[in-house]
C-alpha positions in Angstrom: -13.9 108.9 60.4 -13.0 105.6 58.8 -15.1 106.4 55.7 -13.4 109.8 55.3 -10.0 108.1 55.6 -11.0 105.6 53.0 -12.0 108.4 50.5 -8.9 110.5 51.2 -6.7 107.5 50.7 -8.5 106.6 47.5 -8.1 110.1 46.1 -4.4 110.4 47.1 -3.6 107.0 45.7 -5.2 107.9 42.4 -3.2 111.1 42.3 -6.2 113.2 41.6 -5.8 115.5 44.7 -2.7 117.0 46.4 -0.9 114.6 48.7 -1.7 116.7 51.7 -5.4 116.4 51.3 -6.0 114.3 54.4 -8.2 116.2 56.8 -9.3 118.8 54.2 -12.0 119.4 51.7 -9.8 118.2 48.8 -9.0 120.1 45.7 -9.4 117.7 42.8 -8.4 117.2 39.2 -11.3 118.4 37.0 -12.7 121.0 39.4 -13.1 123.5 36.5 -15.0 120.9 34.6 -17.3 120.3 37.6 -17.9 124.1 37.7 -18.9 124.0 34.1 -21.4 121.3 34.9 -22.8 123.5 37.6 -23.0 126.5 35.3 -25.1 124.4 32.9 -27.9 123.9 35.5 -31.1 126.0 35.0 -30.9 126.8 38.7 -27.5 128.4 38.3 -28.6 130.4 35.3 -31.5 131.9 37.2 -29.7 132.3 40.5 -28.7 135.8 41.7 -27.2 134.8 45.1 -24.7 132.0 45.9 -23.3 130.9 49.2 -20.1 128.9 48.8 -17.5 127.4 51.1 -14.1 129.0 51.2 -12.0 125.9 50.4 -9.6 125.9 47.5 -11.6 123.0 46.0 -14.4 125.4 45.1 -12.3 128.4 44.0 -13.4 128.0 40.4 -17.1 128.0 41.5 -16.6 131.3 43.4 -14.8 132.9 40.5 -17.6 131.7 38.1 -20.3 133.1 40.4 -18.7 136.6 40.4 -18.0 136.5 36.6 -21.6 135.6 36.1 -22.7 138.6 38.1 -24.0 136.7 41.2 -23.8 138.1 44.7 -21.5 135.7 46.6 -21.4 134.9 50.3 -18.6 133.0 51.9 -18.4 131.8 55.5 -15.9 133.4 57.8 -13.6 130.5 58.9 -15.0 128.7 61.9 -17.8 131.4 62.0 -15.4 133.2 64.3 -17.0 136.7 64.1 -20.5 138.0 65.1 -21.0 138.7 61.4 -20.1 135.2 60.1 -20.2 135.7 56.3 -18.2 137.6 53.8 -20.0 139.5 51.1 -18.5 139.7 47.6 -20.5 142.0 45.2 -19.6 141.5 41.6 -20.6 145.1 40.8 -18.0 146.5 43.3 -14.8 144.6 42.6 -11.6 146.5 42.5 -9.5 143.5 41.4 -10.2 140.5 39.2 -12.8 137.8 40.3 -10.0 135.3 40.4 -8.0 137.4 42.9 -10.9 138.4 45.1 -12.4 134.9 45.3 -9.2 133.5 46.8 -9.9 132.9 50.5 -6.9 134.9 51.7 -7.8 137.9 49.6 -11.5 137.6 50.7 -10.5 137.6 54.4 -8.4 140.8 53.9 -10.7 142.8 51.8 -14.4 141.6 51.9 -17.1 143.1 54.0 -18.4 140.9 56.8 -22.2 140.6 57.2 -24.7 138.9 59.6 -27.8 137.1 58.5 -29.9 140.2 59.0 -28.0 142.0 56.2 -28.1 139.1 53.7 -30.4 138.3 50.8 -32.1 135.0 50.3 -29.8 132.3 48.9 -30.5 130.7 45.6 -27.7 128.2 45.5 -25.6 126.7 48.3 -22.3 125.2 47.2 -20.9 122.9 49.9 -17.5 121.4 50.2 -17.6 117.6 50.7 -15.2 114.8 51.4 -17.7 112.2 50.2 -21.3 112.0 48.9 -23.7 109.3 47.8 -26.4 109.3 45.2 -29.1 109.8 47.8 -27.6 113.2 48.6 -26.0 112.3 52.0 -22.6 113.9 52.5 -19.6 114.0 54.7 -17.6 117.1 55.3 -14.2 117.1 57.0 -15.9 116.5 60.4 -15.9 120.0 62.0 -19.6 120.5 61.4 -19.4 124.2 60.3 -21.2 123.6 57.0 -24.2 122.1 58.8 -24.2 125.1 61.3 -24.0 127.6 58.5 -26.9 126.1 56.5 -29.0 125.6 59.7 -28.4 129.3 60.7 -29.4 130.4 57.2 -32.5 128.2 57.3 -33.5 129.6 60.7 -33.1 133.1 59.3 -35.3 132.3 56.3 -32.5 132.7 53.8 -32.2 129.1 52.7 -35.7 127.9 51.8 -37.3 125.1 49.8 -36.4 127.1 46.7 -32.7 127.0 47.5 -30.7 124.3 45.6 -27.7 122.7 47.5 -25.0 121.4 45.3 -21.7 119.5 45.9 -18.9 119.7 43.3 -16.6 116.6 43.7 -14.4 114.2 41.9 -16.1 111.0 40.8 -14.1 109.0 43.3 -15.8 111.0 46.1 -19.2 109.6 45.0 -19.5 106.5 47.0 -21.9 103.6 47.2 -21.7 103.3 51.0 -24.5 104.5 53.3 -23.5 107.7 55.0 -24.9 108.1 58.6 -27.0 111.2 59.1 -28.2 113.0 62.2 -31.1 115.5 62.5 -28.8 118.5 62.0 -27.3 117.2 58.7 -28.6 118.4 55.3 -28.5 116.5 52.0 -27.4 117.9 48.6 -29.8 118.2 45.7 -27.2 117.8 42.9 -23.7 116.3 42.8 -21.5 117.8 40.1 -18.5 115.8 39.0 -16.3 116.6 35.9 -18.3 114.0 34.0 -21.9 114.3 35.1 -24.6 116.1 37.1 -26.3 113.7 39.5 -29.8 114.6 40.7 -30.4 113.4 44.3 -33.8 112.5 45.7 -35.3 112.4 49.2 -34.2 116.0 50.2 -33.3 116.2 53.9 -32.8 119.5 55.8 -33.1 120.6 59.4 -35.7 123.2 60.4 -32.9 125.3 61.7 -30.4 125.1 64.5 -30.7 121.9 66.6 -29.8 123.5 69.9 -29.9 120.2 71.8 -27.0 118.9 69.7 -24.8 122.0 70.4 -22.4 121.9 73.2 -21.8 124.8 75.5 -18.3 125.0 74.2 -19.4 125.1 70.5 -21.9 127.9 71.3 -19.3 129.8 73.2 -16.9 129.6 70.3 -19.3 131.0 67.7 -20.4 134.6 68.4 -23.4 134.4 66.0 -24.8 131.4 68.0 -24.3 133.1 71.3 -26.2 136.1 70.0 -29.0 134.0 68.6 -29.3 132.0 71.8 -29.7 135.2 73.8 
């Protein structure tokens, strides 16, 4: 938690994020430019499916995915329904990509789907508080991103061909070692407004690490309860 606090404080002090960013995946100055860096990747140009986090920090990524004709999946907050992902189909939008990609609009209008109804994911866009150049990352501490990716790996939807990226401000790229556990995944590419950083030593779980899941966590996430059964 101390490392997260340090990064949040650094970002707020530099005035590159909103002052209420503590405890959140922070929106950051230059997010649109980081999205442009992402769109320049060969992996993005060839991707047909994208899974993105619902935080405001990655709104421009979600809009760009839809504008570029990519099928977009977003996690239901806290994976709180049996079908834990929203589906946004760029061929079936009744409003603009900017409007539908907003998380409030998505929650009100988008279809919910389970892993059995999803297509393989070409790119995962994950929200991060901090990352280092080896690809280790810190989210805001709730662990939902790790669970989402592990569930998709177990379902065969995130594979070795899937590229995981983290759009962040340059101040979120740290030199510190980030502790990792067996359920954590690393990112393949970090996108800042200024550069694309290729990360080595890819690390991903084989799927859900049931031994690390508490009974309360399983009980709170319907998709995990169903998979456990």
